[in-house]
C-alpha positions in Angstrom: 96.8 102.4 114.9 100.4 103.4 115.3 101.0 107.1 114.6 103.8 106.5 112.1 101.5 104.3 110.0 98.6 106.6 110.3 100.8 109.5 109.0 102.1 107.3 106.2 98.6 106.5 105.1 97.4 110.0 105.5 100.2 111.4 103.4 99.6 108.7 100.7 95.8 109.4 100.5 96.3 113.1 100.3 98.9 112.9 97.5 97.1 110.2 95.5 93.4 111.1 96.0 93.2 114.7 97.3 91.0 113.4 100.1 89.4 116.0 102.3 90.1 116.1 106.1 86.5 115.2 106.9 86.4 112.2 104.6 89.8 111.1 105.8 88.7 111.3 109.5 85.6 109.2 108.8 87.6 106.7 106.8 90.4 106.3 109.4 87.9 105.3 112.0 87.1 102.2 109.9 90.7 101.2 109.4 92.5 98.7 111.6 96.2 97.9 111.8 97.5 94.3 111.4 101.0 93.0 112.0 101.6 89.9 109.8 104.2 87.2 110.2 106.2 86.0 107.2 104.3 83.1 105.6 100.8 84.2 106.8 98.0 83.8 104.2 96.0 87.0 104.1 93.5 85.8 101.5 92.9 82.0 101.0 92.5 80.5 97.5 88.8 79.8 96.8 87.6 82.8 98.7 86.5 86.4 97.7 88.7 89.3 98.7 86.7 91.9 100.6 89.6 93.9 102.2 91.6 96.7 101.0 95.0 96.8 102.6 97.6 99.6 102.6 101.0 98.0 102.9 103.0 100.1 105.4 106.1 97.8 105.4 107.0 94.4 104.1 106.4 92.4 100.9 103.3 90.4 100.0 102.9 88.0 97.0 99.9 87.1 95.0 100.1 83.3 94.3 98.2 80.6 92.5 98.8 76.9 92.8 99.5 75.3 89.4 100.4 71.6 89.2 100.5 71.6 93.0 103.3 74.2 93.1 102.7 77.8 94.1 103.5 80.3 91.4 104.1 84.0 92.2 102.0 86.1 89.9 102.4 89.6 91.4 104.3 91.3 94.2 103.3 94.2 96.5 105.7 96.4 98.3 105.5 99.4 100.7 102.8 101.9 99.8 100.9 99.5 97.6 97.2 98.8 97.9 97.0 95.0 98.4 93.9 93.4 96.9 93.3 90.3 94.8 92.3 92.6 91.9 89.6 90.6 90.1 88.0 89.1 93.2 87.8 92.4 94.9 86.3 94.4 92.0 84.1 91.7 90.5 83.1 90.2 93.8 83.9 86.7 92.8 85.6 83.7 94.4 89.2 83.4 93.2 91.8 80.7 93.0 94.5 83.2 93.9 95.8 83.7 97.4 97.8 86.5 99.2 100.8 85.5 101.3 103.2 87.5 103.3 106.7 87.1 101.8 108.2 88.9 104.9 106.9 90.2 108.2 104.5 93.0 107.2 102.3 95.7 108.6 99.0 96.6 106.8 96.2 99.0 107.5 93.0 97.4 106.3 89.4 98.3 105.6 86.4 96.4 104.6 85.1 96.9 101.0 81.5 97.4 102.1 81.2 100.9 103.6 77.5 101.3 102.8 76.7 102.0 106.4 78.6 105.2 106.7 77.6 108.7 105.5 80.4 109.2 103.0 79.4 106.1 101.0 78.0 107.0 97.6 79.1 110.7 97.7 80.9 112.4 94.9 84.1 112.4 97.0 83.7 108.7 97.7 83.7 108.0 94.0 86.6 110.4 93.4 88.7 108.7 96.1 87.8 105.2 94.9 88.6 106.1 91.3 92.0 107.6 92.2 92.9 104.5 94.2 91.8 102.3 91.3 94.0 104.2 88.9 96.9 104.0 91.3 96.5 100.2 91.7 96.3 99.8 87.9 99.4 101.9 87.4 101.4 99.8 89.9 100.1 96.5 88.5 101.0 97.6 85.0 104.5 98.6 86.2 105.1 95.2 87.8 103.7 93.3 84.7 106.1 95.3 82.5 109.0 94.5 84.8 108.2 90.7 84.6 108.3 91.0 80.8 111.8 92.5 80.8 113.2 89.2 82.0 115.4 88.3 84.9 118.4 90.6 84.6 116.8 93.9 83.6 113.5 93.1 85.3 115.3 92.3 88.5 117.1 95.6 88.5 113.8 97.5 87.8 111.9 95.6 90.4 114.6 96.5 93.0 114.0 100.2 92.1 110.2 100.0 92.1 110.0 97.9 95.3 113.2 98.5 97.3 114.1 95.5 99.5 111.5 93.2 98.0 114.2 91.0 96.4 115.4 89.9 99.8 112.1 88.1 100.3 112.0 86.2 97.0 112.6 82.5 97.3 114.3 80.7 94.4 110.9 79.3 93.3 109.4 82.8 93.4 112.0 84.0 91.0 111.5 81.1 88.6 107.8 81.5 88.4 107.7 85.3 88.4 110.2 85.6 85.6 109.3 82.3 83.9 112.9 80.9 84.0 114.3 77.5 85.0 115.7 76.9 88.4 119.2 76.4 86.9 119.0 79.8 85.1 117.9 81.6 88.2 120.5 79.9 90.4 123.3 80.9 88.0 122.0 84.4 87.8 121.8 84.7 91.6 125.4 83.4 92.1 126.8 86.2 90.0 124.3 89.0 90.7 124.0 91.6 93.5 120.5 90.5 94.2 121.7 87.3 95.9 119.9 88.2 99.2 117.3 85.4 99.9 
């Protein structure tokens, strides 16, 4: 794992979870770094998500195919924990898929850690609960941004996930904000977010 990404994850985990050095050291041994090219599918539709991914850089979208067209349901940016939420927690097969909207770097770990000594300890549950709450807060923030609509939501999304707008395709914007292609096209022509 590259030192800069290890430090990024370490800082994040200490701030968000209050993880001990011993727990962190054991956890880091199970994490592997993955560089992902734009367009790569990280989790296929019709599968269960068993990985937790810390997004070091890049943008990843959660999509579902509706009427044969992909629809962007959620977006992840730097310092997000990327999981297909329901599939990961409920351990069910899901119709959603995760796709890299840009080149990205993730640090990932398998969900099942039952073979290591820290599994099931009070600190394990403390760290897991803190990450769950962080993920929930981020999901809630992105959902609220979608509800604001294209103009205000676009501005807020650019604040929450700097640089993510540059990776949205026209179809991503139409499905994410539930607007027509013509509305989004007009908005992009006269807006500073015209980057994709």
